[in-house]
Short mmCIF file of the C-alpha atoms (twelve columns), coordinates in Angstrom:
data_MODEL
# 
_entry.id   MODEL 
# 
loop_
_atom_site.group_PDB 
_atom_site.id 
_atom_site.type_symbol 
_atom_site.label_atom_id 
_atom_site.label_alt_id 
_atom_site.label_comp_id 
_atom_site.label_asym_id 
_atom_site.label_seq_id 
_atom_site.Cartn_x 
_atom_site.Cartn_y 
_atom_site.Cartn_z 
_atom_site.pdbx_PDB_model_num 
ATOM 1   C CA . MET A 1   38.278 -21.658 82.738 1 
ATOM 2   C CA . THR A 2   40.512 -24.579 81.878 1 
ATOM 3   C CA . SER A 3   44.157 -25.449 82.244 1 
ATOM 4   C CA . PRO A 4   46.330 -24.836 79.128 1 
ATOM 5   C CA . ASN A 5   46.965 -28.540 78.831 1 
ATOM 6   C CA . HIS A 6   43.602 -29.834 80.027 1 
ATOM 7   C CA . THR A 7   42.478 -31.914 77.041 1 
ATOM 8   C CA . PRO A 8   40.492 -35.162 76.843 1 
ATOM 9   C CA . THR A 9   42.696 -38.105 77.786 1 
ATOM 10  C CA . SER A 10  41.342 -40.145 74.866 1 
ATOM 11  C CA . VAL A 11  42.607 -37.685 72.255 1 
ATOM 12  C CA . LEU A 12  46.015 -36.077 72.588 1 
ATOM 13  C CA . PRO A 13  46.893 -32.830 70.828 1 
ATOM 14  C CA . LEU A 14  48.638 -33.239 67.514 1 
ATOM 15  C CA . ILE A 15  51.103 -30.669 68.744 1 
ATOM 16  C CA . GLU A 16  51.400 -28.437 71.779 1 
ATOM 17  C CA . THR A 17  53.831 -25.976 73.277 1 
ATOM 18  C CA . ARG A 18  54.319 -25.737 77.017 1 
ATOM 19  C CA . ASN A 19  55.729 -22.596 78.626 1 
ATOM 20  C CA . ILE A 20  57.816 -21.547 75.632 1 
ATOM 21  C CA . PHE A 21  60.253 -18.653 75.957 1 
ATOM 22  C CA . LYS A 22  62.254 -17.041 73.148 1 
ATOM 23  C CA . SER A 23  64.359 -13.882 73.306 1 
ATOM 24  C CA . PHE A 24  66.398 -11.925 70.784 1 
ATOM 25  C CA . GLY A 25  69.022 -9.636  72.279 1 
ATOM 26  C CA . GLY A 26  67.128 -9.213  75.528 1 
ATOM 27  C CA . ILE A 27  63.757 -8.670  73.836 1 
ATOM 28  C CA . HIS A 28  61.164 -11.288 74.829 1 
ATOM 29  C CA . ALA A 29  59.568 -12.458 71.583 1 
ATOM 30  C CA . LEU A 30  57.734 -15.309 73.339 1 
ATOM 31  C CA . GLU A 31  57.049 -15.445 77.049 1 
ATOM 32  C CA . ASP A 32  55.503 -18.496 78.707 1 
ATOM 33  C CA . VAL A 33  53.513 -19.443 75.580 1 
ATOM 34  C CA . SER A 34  51.343 -22.563 75.794 1 
ATOM 35  C CA . VAL A 35  49.086 -23.513 72.884 1 
ATOM 36  C CA . HIS A 36  47.738 -26.789 71.547 1 
ATOM 37  C CA . LEU A 37  46.235 -28.040 68.281 1 
ATOM 38  C CA . MET A 38  43.891 -31.013 68.045 1 
ATOM 39  C CA . PRO A 39  43.462 -33.411 65.085 1 
ATOM 40  C CA . GLY A 40  41.124 -31.959 62.465 1 
ATOM 41  C CA . GLU A 41  41.089 -28.537 64.136 1 
ATOM 42  C CA . VAL A 42  41.743 -25.095 62.694 1 
ATOM 43  C CA . LEU A 43  43.289 -22.814 65.313 1 
ATOM 44  C CA . ALA A 44  43.577 -19.143 64.353 1 
ATOM 45  C CA . LEU A 45  46.558 -17.260 65.800 1 
ATOM 46  C CA . LEU A 46  45.693 -13.584 66.073 1 
ATOM 47  C CA . GLY A 47  47.438 -10.402 67.140 1 
ATOM 48  C CA . HIS A 48  49.043 -7.236  65.824 1 
ATOM 49  C CA . ASN A 49  52.476 -7.254  64.181 1 
ATOM 50  C CA . GLY A 50  55.002 -7.932  66.920 1 
ATOM 51  C CA . ALA A 51  52.532 -9.970  68.975 1 
ATOM 52  C CA . GLY A 52  54.701 -13.088 68.662 1 
ATOM 53  C CA . LYS A 53  52.759 -15.030 66.012 1 
ATOM 54  C CA . SER A 54  55.603 -15.137 63.483 1 
ATOM 55  C CA . THR A 55  58.155 -16.184 66.098 1 
ATOM 56  C CA . LEU A 56  55.843 -18.958 67.276 1 
ATOM 57  C CA . ILE A 57  55.221 -20.384 63.807 1 
ATOM 58  C CA . LYS A 58  58.915 -20.148 62.920 1 
ATOM 59  C CA . MET A 59  59.668 -22.126 66.064 1 
ATOM 60  C CA . LEU A 60  57.032 -24.724 65.192 1 
ATOM 61  C CA . SER A 61  58.446 -24.973 61.663 1 
ATOM 62  C CA . GLY A 62  61.997 -25.511 62.958 1 
ATOM 63  C CA . ALA A 63  63.479 -22.171 61.927 1 
ATOM 64  C CA . TYR A 64  63.934 -21.078 65.567 1 
ATOM 65  C CA . THR A 65  64.635 -23.117 68.681 1 
ATOM 66  C CA . PRO A 66  63.065 -22.138 72.017 1 
ATOM 67  C CA . ASP A 67  65.205 -20.864 74.879 1 
ATOM 68  C CA . ALA A 68  63.016 -22.741 77.357 1 
ATOM 69  C CA . GLY A 69  59.876 -24.849 77.350 1 
ATOM 70  C CA . GLN A 70  58.690 -27.944 75.524 1 
ATOM 71  C CA . VAL A 71  57.123 -28.925 72.213 1 
ATOM 72  C CA . LEU A 72  55.143 -32.167 72.212 1 
ATOM 73  C CA . MET A 73  53.516 -34.175 69.437 1 
ATOM 74  C CA . ASN A 74  50.925 -36.749 70.451 1 
ATOM 75  C CA . GLY A 75  52.103 -36.348 74.035 1 
ATOM 76  C CA . GLN A 76  55.786 -37.005 73.299 1 
ATOM 77  C CA . GLU A 77  58.424 -34.279 73.521 1 
ATOM 78  C CA . VAL A 78  60.101 -33.522 70.198 1 
ATOM 79  C CA . GLN A 79  63.048 -31.415 69.067 1 
ATOM 80  C CA . LEU A 80  62.435 -29.106 66.116 1 
ATOM 81  C CA . GLY A 81  66.040 -28.199 65.453 1 
ATOM 82  C CA . SER A 82  65.618 -27.389 61.762 1 
ATOM 83  C CA . PRO A 83  62.922 -27.094 59.065 1 
ATOM 84  C CA . ARG A 84  63.902 -30.570 57.852 1 
ATOM 85  C CA . ALA A 85  63.388 -31.971 61.338 1 
ATOM 86  C CA . ALA A 86  59.945 -30.382 61.483 1 
ATOM 87  C CA . GLN A 87  59.048 -31.759 58.056 1 
ATOM 88  C CA . ARG A 88  60.114 -35.255 59.071 1 
ATOM 89  C CA . LEU A 89  57.625 -34.992 61.942 1 
ATOM 90  C CA . GLY A 90  54.864 -33.962 59.544 1 
ATOM 91  C CA . ILE A 91  54.893 -30.197 60.127 1 
ATOM 92  C CA . GLU A 92  54.611 -28.184 56.910 1 
ATOM 93  C CA . THR A 93  54.457 -24.399 56.596 1 
ATOM 94  C CA . ILE A 94  52.870 -22.391 53.804 1 
ATOM 95  C CA . TYR A 95  54.105 -18.816 54.035 1 
ATOM 96  C CA . GLN A 96  52.262 -15.935 52.444 1 
ATOM 97  C CA . ASN A 97  54.672 -15.813 49.487 1 
ATOM 98  C CA . LEU A 98  54.046 -19.581 48.960 1 
ATOM 99  C CA . ALA A 99  57.736 -20.241 48.104 1 
ATOM 100 C CA . LEU A 100 56.896 -21.323 44.563 1 
ATOM 101 C CA . ALA A 101 59.361 -21.140 41.664 1 
ATOM 102 C CA . ASP A 102 57.460 -19.218 39.000 1 
ATOM 103 C CA . ASN A 103 59.508 -20.559 36.080 1 
ATOM 104 C CA . LEU A 104 58.910 -24.206 37.005 1 
ATOM 105 C CA . ASP A 105 55.816 -26.274 36.286 1 
ATOM 106 C CA . VAL A 106 53.281 -27.619 38.776 1 
ATOM 107 C CA . ALA A 107 54.932 -30.998 39.370 1 
ATOM 108 C CA . ALA A 108 58.380 -29.445 39.799 1 
ATOM 109 C CA . ASN A 109 56.956 -27.096 42.430 1 
ATOM 110 C CA . ILE A 110 55.209 -29.839 44.362 1 
ATOM 111 C CA . PHE A 111 58.520 -31.726 44.579 1 
ATOM 112 C CA . LEU A 112 60.702 -28.612 44.944 1 
ATOM 113 C CA . GLY A 113 63.704 -29.507 47.100 1 
ATOM 114 C CA . ARG A 114 62.521 -33.127 47.364 1 
ATOM 115 C CA . GLU A 115 62.727 -34.183 43.738 1 
ATOM 116 C CA . LEU A 116 62.324 -37.809 42.672 1 
ATOM 117 C CA . LEU A 117 65.307 -39.307 40.850 1 
ATOM 118 C CA . ARG A 118 65.732 -42.380 38.681 1 
ATOM 119 C CA . GLY A 119 69.206 -43.380 37.627 1 
ATOM 120 C CA . GLY A 120 70.563 -40.093 38.937 1 
ATOM 121 C CA . VAL A 121 68.297 -37.911 36.781 1 
ATOM 122 C CA . LEU A 122 64.956 -36.228 37.462 1 
ATOM 123 C CA . ASP A 123 62.036 -38.614 37.155 1 
ATOM 124 C CA . GLU A 124 59.645 -36.072 35.654 1 
ATOM 125 C CA . ASP A 125 57.030 -38.620 34.597 1 
ATOM 126 C CA . THR A 126 56.638 -40.067 38.096 1 
ATOM 127 C CA . MET A 127 56.568 -36.599 39.651 1 
ATOM 128 C CA . GLU A 128 53.796 -35.584 37.248 1 
ATOM 129 C CA . LEU A 129 51.837 -38.787 37.992 1 
ATOM 130 C CA . GLU A 130 52.161 -38.333 41.765 1 
ATOM 131 C CA . SER A 131 51.249 -34.648 41.478 1 
ATOM 132 C CA . ARG A 132 48.100 -35.549 39.580 1 
ATOM 133 C CA . LYS A 133 47.156 -38.062 42.281 1 
ATOM 134 C CA . VAL A 134 47.411 -35.562 45.130 1 
ATOM 135 C CA . LEU A 135 45.643 -32.810 43.158 1 
ATOM 136 C CA . ASP A 136 42.801 -35.204 42.280 1 
ATOM 137 C CA . ARG A 137 42.584 -36.326 45.900 1 
ATOM 138 C CA . LEU A 138 42.135 -32.710 46.954 1 
ATOM 139 C CA . LYS A 139 39.738 -32.039 44.041 1 
ATOM 140 C CA . VAL A 140 42.014 -29.407 42.524 1 
ATOM 141 C CA . ASN A 141 41.431 -29.103 38.786 1 
ATOM 142 C CA . LEU A 142 44.616 -28.180 36.910 1 
ATOM 143 C CA . PRO A 143 44.478 -29.590 33.372 1 
ATOM 144 C CA . ASP A 144 48.116 -28.903 32.378 1 
ATOM 145 C CA . LEU A 145 50.720 -29.748 35.014 1 
ATOM 146 C CA . ARG A 146 53.590 -28.826 32.675 1 
ATOM 147 C CA . LYS A 147 52.567 -25.166 32.617 1 
ATOM 148 C CA . PRO A 148 54.881 -22.749 34.538 1 
ATOM 149 C CA . VAL A 149 53.105 -21.634 37.684 1 
ATOM 150 C CA . PHE A 150 53.453 -17.921 36.881 1 
ATOM 151 C CA . ASN A 151 50.588 -18.515 34.425 1 
ATOM 152 C CA . LEU A 152 48.279 -19.659 37.232 1 
ATOM 153 C CA . SER A 153 45.905 -17.680 39.423 1 
ATOM 154 C CA . GLY A 154 46.552 -16.877 43.061 1 
ATOM 155 C CA . GLY A 155 44.044 -19.487 44.182 1 
ATOM 156 C CA . GLN A 156 45.586 -22.170 41.994 1 
ATOM 157 C CA . ARG A 157 49.041 -21.320 43.333 1 
ATOM 158 C CA . GLN A 158 47.767 -21.599 46.910 1 
ATOM 159 C CA . CYS A 159 46.300 -25.021 46.064 1 
ATOM 160 C CA . ILE A 160 49.679 -26.158 44.692 1 
ATOM 161 C CA . ALA A 161 51.410 -25.120 47.916 1 
ATOM 162 C CA . ILE A 162 48.796 -26.992 49.975 1 
ATOM 163 C CA . SER A 163 49.070 -30.056 47.724 1 
ATOM 164 C CA . ARG A 164 52.836 -30.090 48.216 1 
ATOM 165 C CA . ALA A 165 52.398 -30.147 51.981 1 
ATOM 166 C CA . ILE A 166 49.800 -32.907 51.844 1 
ATOM 167 C CA . TYR A 167 51.806 -35.081 49.462 1 
ATOM 168 C CA . PHE A 168 54.612 -35.116 52.005 1 
ATOM 169 C CA . LYS A 169 52.160 -36.286 54.683 1 
ATOM 170 C CA . ALA A 170 51.610 -33.100 56.649 1 
ATOM 171 C CA . ARG A 171 49.882 -33.759 59.968 1 
ATOM 172 C CA . VAL A 172 50.256 -30.166 61.111 1 
ATOM 173 C CA . LEU A 173 49.830 -27.414 58.525 1 
ATOM 174 C CA . ILE A 174 50.792 -23.807 59.271 1 
ATOM 175 C CA . MET A 175 49.080 -21.362 56.898 1 
ATOM 176 C CA . ASP A 176 50.093 -17.701 56.824 1 
ATOM 177 C CA . GLU A 177 47.358 -15.458 55.349 1 
ATOM 178 C CA . PRO A 178 46.104 -18.184 52.958 1 
ATOM 179 C CA . THR A 179 43.470 -16.035 51.240 1 
ATOM 180 C CA . ALA A 180 45.341 -12.714 51.093 1 
ATOM 181 C CA . ALA A 181 44.859 -11.024 47.701 1 
ATOM 182 C CA . LEU A 182 42.428 -13.726 46.510 1 
ATOM 183 C CA . GLY A 183 39.045 -12.958 44.991 1 
ATOM 184 C CA . PRO A 184 35.804 -14.361 46.437 1 
ATOM 185 C CA . GLN A 185 35.712 -17.423 44.164 1 
ATOM 186 C CA . GLU A 186 39.340 -18.352 44.825 1 
ATOM 187 C CA . THR A 187 38.897 -17.749 48.544 1 
ATOM 188 C CA . ALA A 188 35.952 -20.148 48.510 1 
ATOM 189 C CA . GLN A 189 38.108 -22.736 46.696 1 
ATOM 190 C CA . VAL A 190 40.877 -22.513 49.290 1 
ATOM 191 C CA . ASN A 191 38.354 -22.596 52.146 1 
ATOM 192 C CA . GLU A 192 36.798 -25.747 50.709 1 
ATOM 193 C CA . LEU A 193 40.241 -27.323 50.534 1 
ATOM 194 C CA . ILE A 194 40.896 -26.471 54.185 1 
ATOM 195 C CA . GLN A 195 37.611 -28.128 55.156 1 
ATOM 196 C CA . SER A 196 38.613 -31.309 53.322 1 
ATOM 197 C CA . LEU A 197 41.964 -31.353 55.152 1 
ATOM 198 C CA . LYS A 198 40.134 -31.073 58.475 1 
ATOM 199 C CA . GLN A 199 38.106 -34.151 57.571 1 
ATOM 200 C CA . GLU A 200 41.364 -36.053 57.020 1 
ATOM 201 C CA . GLY A 201 42.474 -35.159 60.547 1 
ATOM 202 C CA . VAL A 202 45.069 -32.558 59.564 1 
ATOM 203 C CA . GLY A 203 45.504 -29.853 62.207 1 
ATOM 204 C CA . ILE A 204 45.879 -26.319 60.877 1 
ATOM 205 C CA . PHE A 205 47.375 -23.204 62.430 1 
ATOM 206 C CA . LEU A 206 45.776 -20.261 60.625 1 
ATOM 207 C CA . ILE A 207 47.447 -16.857 60.743 1 
ATOM 208 C CA . SER A 208 45.103 -14.229 59.336 1 
ATOM 209 C CA . HIS A 209 44.143 -10.580 59.777 1 
ATOM 210 C CA . ASP A 210 40.850 -11.245 57.989 1 
ATOM 211 C CA . MET A 211 38.107 -11.711 60.569 1 
ATOM 212 C CA . HIS A 212 35.855 -13.291 57.939 1 
ATOM 213 C CA . ASP A 213 38.500 -15.976 57.401 1 
ATOM 214 C CA . VAL A 214 38.825 -16.506 61.126 1 
ATOM 215 C CA . PHE A 215 35.128 -16.937 61.791 1 
ATOM 216 C CA . ASP A 216 34.502 -18.924 58.594 1 
ATOM 217 C CA . LEU A 217 37.358 -21.367 59.065 1 
ATOM 218 C CA . ALA A 218 38.642 -21.492 62.639 1 
ATOM 219 C CA . ASP A 219 37.185 -23.782 65.278 1 
ATOM 220 C CA . ARG A 220 39.100 -21.944 67.960 1 
ATOM 221 C CA . LEU A 221 41.240 -18.820 68.202 1 
ATOM 222 C CA . THR A 222 44.180 -17.741 70.310 1 
ATOM 223 C CA . VAL A 223 45.131 -14.090 70.699 1 
ATOM 224 C CA . MET A 224 48.709 -13.004 71.373 1 
ATOM 225 C CA . LYS A 225 50.080 -9.626  72.455 1 
ATOM 226 C CA . ASN A 226 53.647 -8.620  73.303 1 
ATOM 227 C CA . GLY A 227 54.845 -12.221 73.075 1 
ATOM 228 C CA . LYS A 228 52.253 -13.583 75.486 1 
ATOM 229 C CA . VAL A 229 48.994 -15.471 75.084 1 
ATOM 230 C CA . VAL A 230 46.080 -13.219 76.018 1 
ATOM 231 C CA . GLY A 231 43.514 -16.011 75.845 1 
ATOM 232 C CA . SER A 232 41.671 -18.480 73.660 1 
ATOM 233 C CA . ALA A 233 38.032 -19.127 72.801 1 
ATOM 234 C CA . LEU A 234 35.856 -21.225 70.551 1 
ATOM 235 C CA . SER A 235 35.064 -19.086 67.525 1 
ATOM 236 C CA . ALA A 236 31.362 -19.939 67.872 1 
ATOM 237 C CA . GLU A 237 31.307 -18.568 71.416 1 
ATOM 238 C CA . ILE A 238 32.887 -15.157 70.946 1 
ATOM 239 C CA . THR A 239 32.112 -12.068 68.881 1 
ATOM 240 C CA . GLN A 240 34.365 -10.117 66.558 1 
ATOM 241 C CA . ASP A 241 34.186 -7.131  68.911 1 
ATOM 242 C CA . GLU A 242 35.376 -9.284  71.811 1 
ATOM 243 C CA . VAL A 243 38.244 -10.616 69.704 1 
ATOM 244 C CA . LEU A 244 39.260 -7.078  68.739 1 
ATOM 245 C CA . GLU A 245 39.244 -6.106  72.403 1 
ATOM 246 C CA . MET A 246 41.629 -8.968  73.133 1 
ATOM 247 C CA . ILE A 247 43.906 -7.969  70.238 1 
ATOM 248 C CA . ILE A 248 43.968 -4.227  70.967 1 
ATOM 249 C CA . ALA A 249 43.683 -4.029  74.743 1 
ATOM 250 C CA . GLY A 250 45.129 -7.396  75.666 1 
ATOM 251 C CA . LYS A 251 42.065 -8.153  77.770 1 
ATOM 252 C CA . VAL A 252 40.316 -11.499 78.000 1 
ATOM 253 C CA . ALA A 253 36.844 -11.122 76.579 1 
ATOM 254 C CA . ARG A 254 34.308 -11.808 79.308 1 
ATOM 255 C CA . SER A 255 34.373 -15.177 81.031 1 
ATOM 256 C CA . ARG A 256 34.009 -17.297 77.914 1 
ATOM 257 C CA . ALA A 257 37.592 -16.918 76.732 1 
ATOM 258 C CA . THR A 258 39.952 -19.431 78.298 1 
ATOM 259 C CA . PRO A 259 43.731 -19.838 78.307 1 
ATOM 260 C CA . ALA A 260 45.240 -21.728 75.380 1 
# 
């Protein structure tokens, strides 16, 4: 068993929460939640609907502010008072609906809300050039960046959302059900992209109900229930049955699971 914040002194967590509380009208959505994410790590957040996962990621993305507790990045306390504040600190969130504008092309979606201007007008050529650079860097093959994204597959759309986050220098990436509704080939493409982000030192929070995703991608998992952390474990040191026991019964699986 280890302390929630017991990490090697040579490497600080990219981001961590310490004793976070959040209530809505007297209902405790988060209660004494401590989690941490290391550089180049994929941490799966698991639990039934209402477990507190969505509240936690909305707090990390700046949509909610905690009632009590701390958020630290690289050991320094930070304030995530808005989504813009979180983005400035390098925290990007990719929700399940991807937040893409179907009628716009690839470059316009990568720069959506953060468009490049020249002389007061959209600099479409530079946005296309920069989009091509980040897509090539991530080995995403999209021949025509001027095509509206509604023409693209689910896997290609997911890659655009990831590319947008990486272009704006995401250090912490929150991914909500990244392979939902994708076929096997597209799932493999997204999984390969996640592995390349890990190699660049990006830390990833993975929210997924797919146990195959969790065990294929996550280095570590944290289970939540009723707004509290049940426990955490290395994915290589726990079975799916033990994880399900934690999710359903709220019981720490054997002695190998440790607090977050």
